[in-house]
Structure formats: C-alpha cells, structure tokens
MIVEXMAR-713112 format. One record per residue (C-alpha): residue number from 1; residue in three letters; x, y, z. Coordinates in Angstrom, 3 decimals, always signed. Each point is the difference from the previous one (the first is absolute). Layout:
N
NUM	ALA	X	Y	Z
...
end
This chain:
385
1	MET	+109.021	+38.345	+42.610
2	ALA	-3.681	-0.536	-0.623
3	ALA	-1.500	-3.457	-0.126
4	VAL	-0.557	-1.716	-3.301
5	THR	-3.392	+0.581	-1.554
6	GLY	-1.556	-1.720	-2.981
7	GLN	+2.067	-2.235	-2.213
8	ARG	+2.830	+2.321	-1.051
9	ALA	+3.450	-1.373	+0.711
10	TYR	+1.510	+3.104	+1.556
11	TYR	+3.232	-1.826	+0.679
12	VAL	+0.678	-0.130	-3.746
13	ASP	-0.290	+3.805	-0.228
14	ASN	+2.227	+0.338	+3.054
15	LEU	+2.552	-2.454	-1.370
16	ARG	+0.126	+1.827	-3.330
17	LEU	+0.529	+3.251	+1.902
18	ALA	+2.857	-1.561	+1.979
19	MET	+1.698	-1.169	-3.204
20	ILE	-0.186	+3.485	-1.518
21	VAL	+1.459	+1.457	+3.197
22	LEU	+2.882	-2.430	-0.511
23	VAL	+0.342	+1.164	-3.615
24	VAL	+0.549	+3.575	+1.189
25	LEU	+2.461	-1.126	+2.666
26	VAL	+1.928	-2.209	-2.429
27	HIS	+0.469	+2.940	-2.356
28	ALA	+1.221	+2.050	+2.942
29	GLY	+2.386	-2.862	+0.727
30	VAL	+1.261	-0.101	-3.592
31	THR	+0.644	+3.749	+0.177
32	VAL	+2.324	-0.515	+2.957
33	SER	+1.517	-3.421	-0.700
34	GLY	+0.437	+0.140	-3.770
35	LEU	-1.246	-3.604	-0.239
36	GLY	-2.250	+0.168	-3.026
37	SER	-0.879	+2.410	-2.769
38	TRP	-1.406	+3.374	+1.025
39	TYR	-0.107	+3.635	-1.114
40	TYR	+2.338	+1.253	+2.723
41	VAL	+2.435	-1.971	+2.178
42	ASP	+2.042	+1.378	+2.881
43	PRO	+3.680	-0.257	-1.017
44	ALA	+1.304	-0.029	+3.589
45	PRO	+1.803	-3.189	+1.095
46	LYS	-1.941	-2.456	+2.168
47	GLY	+1.323	-1.800	+3.018
48	PRO	-0.287	-3.806	-0.031
49	LEU	-2.626	-0.175	+2.757
50	SER	-2.242	+2.630	-1.610
51	PHE	+0.483	-1.636	-3.378
52	LEU	-0.897	-3.423	+1.414
53	ALA	-3.119	+1.332	+1.720
54	LEU	-1.187	+1.775	-3.155
55	THR	+0.759	-3.056	-2.117
56	LEU	-2.020	-2.241	+2.304
57	PHE	-2.922	+2.436	-0.047
58	GLN	-0.018	+0.447	-3.772
59	ALA	+0.621	-3.671	-0.785
60	GLY	-2.600	-1.117	+2.522
61	CYS	-2.613	+2.312	-1.503
62	GLN	+0.980	-0.818	-3.571
63	SER	-0.398	-3.704	+0.694
64	PHE	-3.753	+0.311	+0.479
65	PHE	-1.662	+3.430	-0.088
66	MET	-0.491	+0.429	-3.746
67	GLY	-0.773	-3.687	-0.406
68	LEU	-2.692	+0.305	+2.670
69	LEU	-1.510	+2.969	-1.849
70	PHE	-0.123	-2.131	-3.160
71	PHE	-1.631	-2.808	+2.016
72	LEU	-2.735	+2.325	+1.255
73	ALA	-0.424	+1.436	-3.493
74	GLY	-0.432	-3.504	-1.434
75	TYR	-2.519	-0.891	+2.683
76	TYR	-2.191	+2.989	-0.812
77	ALA	+0.602	-0.238	-3.742
78	ARG	-1.804	-3.338	-0.072
79	ALA	-2.805	+1.370	+2.147
80	SER	-0.373	+3.031	-2.263
81	LEU	+0.053	-1.959	-3.243
82	LEU	-2.637	-2.444	+1.230
83	LYS	-2.204	+2.893	+1.093
84	LYS	+0.424	+2.366	-2.961
85	GLY	+0.851	-2.220	-2.939
86	GLY	+3.053	+0.220	-2.224
87	VAL	-0.708	+3.219	-1.917
88	GLU	-0.893	+2.106	+3.026
89	PHE	+2.882	-1.507	+1.991
90	VAL	+2.536	+0.943	-2.686
91	ARG	-1.459	+3.487	-0.402
92	GLY	+0.177	+0.589	+3.725
93	ARG	+3.601	-1.181	+0.278
94	LEU	+1.083	+2.143	-2.948
95	VAL	-1.412	+3.065	+1.746
96	ARG	+1.035	-0.734	+3.585
97	LEU	+3.491	-1.281	-0.784
98	GLY	+0.865	+1.360	-3.430
99	LEU	-0.895	+3.653	+0.511
100	PRO	+1.991	+0.495	+3.248
101	ALA	+3.001	-1.689	-1.626
102	LEU	-0.221	+2.229	-3.086
103	PHE	-0.331	+3.091	+2.211
104	TYR	+3.119	-0.977	+1.912
105	MET	+1.979	-0.758	-3.156
106	ALA	-1.039	+3.194	-1.803
107	VAL	-0.094	+2.490	+2.885
108	LEU	+1.442	-1.062	+3.358
109	ASN	+3.052	-1.878	-1.232
110	PRO	+1.481	+2.749	-2.232
111	LEU	-0.768	+2.642	+2.630
112	THR	+1.728	-2.104	+2.665
113	ILE	+3.060	-0.747	-2.149
114	TYR	+0.559	+3.595	-1.103
115	TRP	-1.250	+2.301	+2.742
116	LEU	+0.088	-2.074	+3.189
117	ALA	+2.859	-2.468	-0.386
118	ASP	+2.056	+1.859	-2.642
119	SER	+1.196	-3.441	-1.077
120	SER	+3.557	+0.029	-1.409
121	GLY	-0.005	+3.808	+0.202
122	VAL	-2.522	+0.238	-2.829
123	GLN	-1.025	+3.572	+0.883
124	GLY	+3.510	+1.246	-0.723
125	ARG	+0.120	-1.722	-3.399
126	MET	-3.323	+0.977	-1.551
127	GLY	-3.227	+1.872	+0.526
128	PHE	-3.160	-1.750	+1.076
129	GLY	-1.604	+0.318	-3.430
130	THR	+2.965	-1.708	-1.657
131	PHE	+0.039	-2.720	+2.633
132	LEU	-3.733	-0.614	-0.342
133	ALA	+0.165	-0.174	-3.781
134	GLY	+2.783	-2.587	+0.189
135	TYR	-1.820	-1.908	+2.739
136	PHE	-2.920	-0.657	-2.341
137	ALA	+1.758	-0.043	-3.388
138	LYS	+2.680	-2.502	+1.079
139	GLY	-2.486	-2.310	+1.696
140	TYR	+1.217	+0.497	+3.570
141	VAL	-3.639	+0.427	+0.970
142	PHE	-0.569	-3.733	-0.508
143	GLY	+2.414	-0.809	+2.824
144	GLY	-1.161	+2.886	+2.159
145	SER	-2.617	-1.767	+2.083
146	GLY	+1.920	+0.355	+3.289
147	PRO	-1.939	-1.739	+2.793
148	LEU	-2.965	-0.268	-2.382
149	TRP	+1.715	-2.946	-1.667
150	PHE	-2.229	-1.940	+2.380
151	ALA	-3.149	+1.396	-1.605
152	LEU	+1.259	-0.829	-3.501
153	ALA	+1.057	-3.523	+0.959
154	LEU	-3.281	-0.598	+1.790
155	LEU	-1.889	+1.290	-3.028
156	ALA	+1.877	-2.472	-2.206
157	PHE	-0.762	-2.844	+2.420
158	CYS	-3.694	+0.923	+0.106
159	LEU	-0.258	+0.225	-3.788
160	ALA	+1.707	-3.383	-0.349
161	TYR	-2.326	-1.500	+2.588
162	ALA	-3.098	+1.414	-1.702
163	GLY	+1.244	-1.265	-3.355
164	LEU	+0.596	-3.500	+1.319
165	ARG	-3.403	-0.056	+1.684
166	GLY	-1.573	+0.954	-3.310
167	LEU	+1.898	-2.596	-2.027
168	LEU	-0.049	-3.015	+2.286
169	PRO	-3.180	-2.028	+0.390
170	ARG	-1.906	+0.406	+3.238
171	ARG	+0.463	-2.910	+2.374
172	ASP	-1.526	-1.014	+3.269
173	PRO	+2.611	+1.103	+2.577
174	GLY	-0.853	-2.970	+2.180
175	PRO	+0.351	-0.045	+3.780
176	ALA	+2.184	+2.593	+1.689
177	ARG	+3.561	-1.101	+0.566
178	PRO	+1.700	+0.862	+3.305
179	PHE	+3.090	+2.152	+0.314
180	GLY	+2.441	-1.274	+2.587
181	GLY	+3.659	-0.547	+0.689
182	ARG	+0.590	-2.236	-3.024
183	GLN	-1.531	+2.509	-2.376
184	ALA	+2.028	+2.822	+1.581
185	LEU	+3.200	-2.007	-0.405
186	GLY	-0.822	-0.826	-3.618
187	LEU	-0.637	+3.655	-0.787
188	ALA	+3.280	+1.000	+1.655
189	LEU	+1.909	-2.592	-2.048
190	LEU	-1.573	+1.232	-3.226
191	CYS	+1.010	+3.573	+0.909
192	PHE	+3.544	-1.152	+0.734
193	ALA	+0.435	-1.954	-3.222
194	GLY	-1.529	+2.655	-2.244
195	THR	+1.876	+2.871	+1.636
196	PHE	+3.353	-1.766	-0.183
197	LEU	-0.473	-0.852	-3.682
198	VAL	-1.136	+3.505	-0.941
199	ARG	+3.014	+1.500	+1.781
200	LEU	+2.332	-2.024	-2.154
201	ARG	-1.030	+2.416	-2.768
202	TRP	-1.093	+3.117	+1.892
203	HIS	+2.000	+0.644	+3.157
204	MET	-1.435	+2.016	+2.864
205	GLY	+0.089	+3.673	-0.894
206	SER	-0.813	-0.551	-3.674
207	ALA	-3.293	+1.167	-1.476
208	VAL	-1.847	+0.041	-3.302
209	LEU	-2.103	+3.155	-0.410
210	ASN	+0.160	+0.433	+3.780
211	MET	-1.269	-3.537	+0.581
212	GLN	+2.390	-1.749	+2.392
213	LEU	-0.244	-3.455	-1.519
214	PRO	+2.220	-1.670	+2.664
215	TYR	-3.004	+0.241	+2.362
216	PHE	-2.804	-0.805	-2.416
217	THR	-0.148	-3.748	+0.617
218	GLN	-1.465	+0.697	+3.410
219	TYR	-2.370	+2.649	-1.327
220	VAL	-1.478	-2.300	-2.641
221	LEU	-0.301	-2.930	+2.399
222	PHE	-1.517	+2.126	+2.769
223	PHE	-2.577	+1.483	-2.374
224	ALA	-0.961	-3.555	-1.005
225	TRP	-0.027	-0.949	+3.705
226	GLY	-2.478	+2.816	+0.605
227	LEU	-2.250	-1.281	-2.781
228	ALA	+0.083	-3.490	+1.512
229	ALA	-0.559	+1.404	+3.499
230	HIS	-3.253	+1.617	-1.092
231	GLY	-1.194	-3.156	-1.709
232	ASN	+0.740	-2.151	+3.047
233	GLY	-0.833	+2.387	+2.838
234	TRP	+3.534	-0.021	+1.357
235	LEU	-0.188	+3.382	+1.699
236	GLN	-2.901	-1.156	+2.112
237	SER	+1.391	-3.473	+0.720
238	LEU	+3.640	+0.949	+0.599
239	ASP	+1.229	-1.818	+3.089
240	ALA	+0.985	+2.425	+2.745
241	GLY	+2.591	-2.427	+1.354
242	LEU	+1.674	-0.246	-3.397
243	ALA	+0.074	+3.797	-0.213
244	ARG	+1.713	+0.296	+3.387
245	ARG	+2.580	-2.623	-0.939
246	CYS	+0.670	+1.851	-3.226
247	LEU	+0.684	+3.240	+1.876
248	LEU	+2.509	-1.833	+2.180
249	LEU	+1.661	-1.377	-3.127
250	GLY	+0.178	+3.537	-1.363
251	ALA	+1.778	+1.231	+3.136
252	ALA	+2.450	-2.899	-0.229
253	GLY	+0.538	+0.768	-3.669
254	LEU	+1.078	+3.564	+0.761
255	ALA	+2.537	-1.292	+2.513
256	LEU	+1.308	-2.472	-2.584
257	LEU	+0.419	+2.752	-2.592
258	ALA	+1.835	+2.194	+2.495
259	VAL	+2.533	-2.751	+0.678
260	THR	+0.401	-0.748	-3.705
261	ILE	+0.586	+3.533	-1.267
262	TRP	+1.967	+1.409	+2.948
263	PRO	+3.375	-0.780	-1.611
264	ALA	-1.107	+1.903	-3.127
265	ALA	-1.442	+2.926	+1.985
266	SER	+3.280	+0.430	+1.878
267	ALA	+2.246	-0.493	-3.036
268	PRO	+2.118	+2.904	-1.350
269	ASP	-1.824	-0.188	-3.357
270	VAL	-3.616	-0.739	+0.912
271	ALA	-1.296	+0.091	-3.571
272	ALA	+2.529	-2.579	-1.175
273	ALA	-0.662	-2.203	+3.016
274	LEU	-3.747	+0.038	-0.661
275	ALA	+0.316	-0.602	-3.762
276	PRO	-0.197	-3.835	+0.220
277	PHE	-3.414	+0.306	+1.687
278	ARG	-1.486	+1.838	-2.973
279	GLY	-0.203	-2.984	-2.339
280	GLY	+1.857	-2.655	-1.935
281	TRP	+1.349	-3.450	+0.816
282	THR	+1.108	+0.826	+3.551
283	TRP	-1.016	-1.421	+3.340
284	GLN	-0.755	+3.542	+1.150
285	ALA	-2.525	+0.518	-2.822
286	ALA	-1.590	-3.383	+0.719
287	PHE	-0.168	+0.811	+3.718
288	LEU	-1.621	+3.390	-0.551
289	SER	-2.538	-1.398	-2.481
290	ALA	-0.938	-2.748	+2.459
291	TRP	-0.071	+2.485	+2.882
292	GLU	-2.308	+2.372	-1.886
293	GLY	-2.281	-2.854	-1.007
294	GLY	-0.341	-1.253	+3.556
295	MET	-0.274	+3.449	+1.570
296	GLY	-2.495	+1.196	-2.587
297	VAL	-2.432	-2.825	+0.699
298	ALA	+0.604	-0.138	+3.753
299	LEU	-0.425	+3.720	+0.636
300	SER	-2.987	+0.276	-2.322
301	VAL	-1.817	-2.885	+1.686
302	GLY	+1.051	+1.305	+3.407
303	PHE	-1.243	+3.543	-0.526
304	LEU	-3.222	-1.173	-1.649
305	GLY	-0.739	-2.028	+3.118
306	LEU	+1.158	+2.714	+2.398
307	PHE	-2.069	+2.755	-1.594
308	ARG	-3.065	-2.242	-0.293
309	GLU	+0.164	-0.804	+3.711
310	ARG	+1.200	+3.313	+1.429
311	CYS	-0.719	+2.796	-2.507
312	ASN	-3.444	-0.805	-1.390
313	GLY	-1.686	+3.267	+0.895
314	THR	-0.135	+3.651	-0.958
315	GLY	-0.901	+3.473	+1.176
316	PRO	-0.171	+3.528	-1.463
317	PHE	+3.739	+0.685	+0.223
318	LEU	+1.080	-3.433	-1.218
319	LYS	-2.539	+0.093	-2.817
320	GLY	+1.404	+3.339	-1.090
321	LEU	+3.456	-1.544	-0.157
322	THR	-1.127	-3.079	-1.924
323	ASP	-1.972	+2.134	-2.452
324	SER	+3.147	+2.087	-0.608
325	ALA	+2.346	-2.957	-0.452
326	PHE	-0.003	-0.072	-3.803
327	ALA	+0.443	+3.773	-0.195
328	VAL	+3.030	-0.364	+2.271
329	TYR	+1.374	-2.670	-2.318
330	VAL	-0.398	+2.216	-3.076
331	PHE	+1.340	+3.249	+1.460
332	HIS	+2.514	-0.946	+2.703
333	ALA	+3.113	-0.285	-2.190
334	PRO	+0.551	+3.708	-0.754
335	LEU	-0.649	+0.816	+3.650
336	VAL	+2.593	-2.511	+1.224
337	VAL	+2.462	+1.407	-2.542
338	VAL	-0.516	+3.587	+1.185
339	LEU	+0.282	-0.931	+3.655
340	GLY	+3.030	-2.161	-0.713
341	ARG	+1.892	+2.745	-1.823
342	LEU	-0.885	+2.622	+2.596
343	LEU	+0.677	-2.002	+3.154
344	VAL	+2.296	-2.966	-0.494
345	PRO	+3.201	+1.824	-1.098
346	ARG	-0.391	+2.458	+2.887
347	LEU	-0.335	-2.604	+2.739
348	GLU	+3.238	-0.789	+1.788
349	ALA	-1.086	-3.436	+1.147
350	PRO	+0.396	-3.706	-0.817
351	ALA	-1.887	-1.229	-3.044
352	LEU	-2.534	-1.888	+2.110
353	ALA	-0.889	+3.179	+1.891
354	LYS	-0.386	+1.870	-3.302
355	PHE	-2.393	-2.680	-1.192
356	LEU	-2.090	+0.227	+3.170
357	VAL	-0.298	+3.779	-0.361
358	LEU	-0.800	-0.136	-3.707
359	GLY	-2.534	-2.790	+0.447
360	ALA	-1.680	+1.718	+2.941
361	LEU	-0.481	+3.150	-2.083
362	SER	-0.854	-1.645	-3.311
363	LEU	-3.051	-1.832	+1.318
364	PRO	-2.005	+2.948	+1.402
365	VAL	+0.983	+2.207	-2.932
366	SER	-1.100	-2.672	-2.477
367	PHE	-3.348	-0.562	+1.715
368	ALA	-0.605	+3.747	+0.288
369	ALA	+0.683	+0.371	-3.717
370	ALA	-2.309	-2.945	-0.717
371	TRP	-2.747	+1.704	+2.001
372	LEU	+0.366	+3.091	-2.195
373	VAL	+0.141	-2.018	-3.223
374	ARG	-3.227	-1.794	+0.869
375	ARG	-1.708	+3.369	+0.284
376	THR	+1.417	+1.475	-3.206
377	PRO	-2.146	-0.092	-3.173
378	LEU	+1.385	-2.294	-2.730
379	LEU	+2.696	-1.444	+2.262
380	LYS	-2.494	-1.595	+2.366
381	ASP	-1.369	-2.155	-2.828
382	LEU	+3.488	-1.456	-0.557
383	VAL	+0.327	-1.371	+3.513
384	LYS	-3.420	-1.349	+0.895
385	ALA	+0.187	-2.326	+2.983
end
C-alpha cells in the first residue's frame, strides 16, 4: 500500500469499501441462512453450528456496518454543505442518491424479482408485461428500493439536515468537544433505549416501504454523530487506545451473543425460539437492543481507529476498488441472486460452507460488474465515486 500523500483521508475510503464488502457478504449470508428478507433464500435445513455461525456473522455486521456508513455520510454531509451551500448541497444529493435509487426501483428491482429470483413463482402466473404493469400501477415500486433503501434514507437525512441548517440561526460552535469513553457509552445507551422502544411497535423483520424501522434509531443517531464528529474533529482526535479497547469489547460481545442464542439456535423450532428477541416486552428484546447499541458504537469506534492507524494509504488496485464501491452497492443484489440460485441448491455441503462459496464468488463478480458499469455510458453517471 502506498504511503499517504496530501491531506486525503484514504482510510475513510478504505473503510467505506470494507463496509460495502460486508454488505455483499451479508446478502450472501441471508441467501443461505434465511435470516432476513431477500429475493431468494435456500430452503435446505441448517445445522445448529452453521446456523449459529451465520447468525453471529450477520448480527455482528448488522450491529454496526450500516450505522457506520451513516456516520461517514453525516461527517461528509456537513463538510459538503459548508463548502457548497444549501441549494447546491441539496441538488447534489438529489442527483447522487436519488437517481441511483430510482433506477434500482424502476429497473433493477422488477428485473430481479421476475427474471432472476422468480419470486413466488411469478413467471408461471403472468407474463413480464403484466407483472411490470402491476408493479407500477399498484405502487409496489415505492417499496422496491432493495439495498438502495440506504440511498433513500440518507437522502431524507441530508434534506432534513439542510432544512434545519437553513431554519435555525447560525451560532458560534464554540471550542471542540472531545469524544471519549463517556460519550461512546452515552451514544450506546441512546441507541439501546430508542431501539427497544421502536421495537415495541415494529419488531425485527418488519418494514415500511422497505425501510426497516427497527434499526433506524441507530441510523439517525449515527448520522447525527457524524455531523458532530466533523464539527469537533473527532476523526482526527480519536484516541487509538479507546479504539483498541472497543475492538476487544466487540470480540467479547460476539462471544456473549453466541452463549445467549445457542439454546435458540439448537431448538427444534428455531424461528419460534428466536421470536422473543425480535421485539416487545421481553428480556431477550431488551438484551438484543442493548447488545446492538453497545456493539454498534464499539465496533464503529474500533474500526475507525484501526483503519486510521493501519489502512491510511492507497495504490492503483486499491483505488480502483474504492472507486467501484458504490457501483458494487447498486448492482450487487441481482448478481448475488443469480449466483445463489445457480450454486446454493446444488452444493451438498453444510450451510456455512455454502455461504463461504457464495461469498467468495459474489465479491469478484460484483467488482467485475462494477468495473464494466463504470465504463458504460449513462450507467457510469449513476455510480460516480
């Protein structure tokens, strides 16, 4: 990896790339495990050890990776608004976030549902023209954002932020405030309380127009955390010792979750055994909300520190990957679906092995497709790095 030059924080690009790699792998995991909503899920039974391993991987990623992307987005949203002004900031976000989301909703999602996933055997029930007409006429398109729900949610957050900046009087921000262990603990507690309360109404697995509200407390708070981080210089001043301690807490948290959910993972009816964790007035729901709050903050702080210290450089190959990251995010879903349907049912192997094969193939295929997209007229403007 080349040495750092100039003032660009290469570790932020590298961290964003790592999170999008995890997005692809999590969707490969959902394909195999069935934990979560996805276009195609392998119906084969899962052994308890494979199921536990996949649950730990998906839950561990879910606890922080999208929240960390919202944190980084908030950090650079404030920088962009201060540089460009409100009107140009809003125009830029509408183009860079809104257009890819609309393209996915109008083109990629119906193509994936009908031709690639054949969801609910739709090809045998109607022609594509009939399906497409119903998809738009009945409003299914509004919930058809797939992974691009992130772009729509981020667009809403950015518009709200720009609106508040325009309405509220300008104030002297005062001296920078430090971010340390107390602030991390406070943020984790806010995530816990908000998540638990939201899940009293919307249990895990529920969504409104493809927005999984049970997780949105963290997303809102992490976006606001990113705004505050830019105003106070927290990326530059983040204590390396705190980051290392947070990574250790994250490792301990995974072990704690494994012990807690093992009885459910090995139960005859896994879905019923896991139901109390999804929300409501149960100790399991309270535990999982607290666990996600703590893990989300700990792993985010830990990886921010780790990447700043160890991954703050670039080179031609790595730059090509980071420049392709958003294109991978936009286009990976149909590729994972195709690979999942072609490979997973044909593999006579434990579920964990299926996941490793599917993940190992999905990543290079997704980045190869992103490379082509970024060189295709019209499409390349949708996925500018």
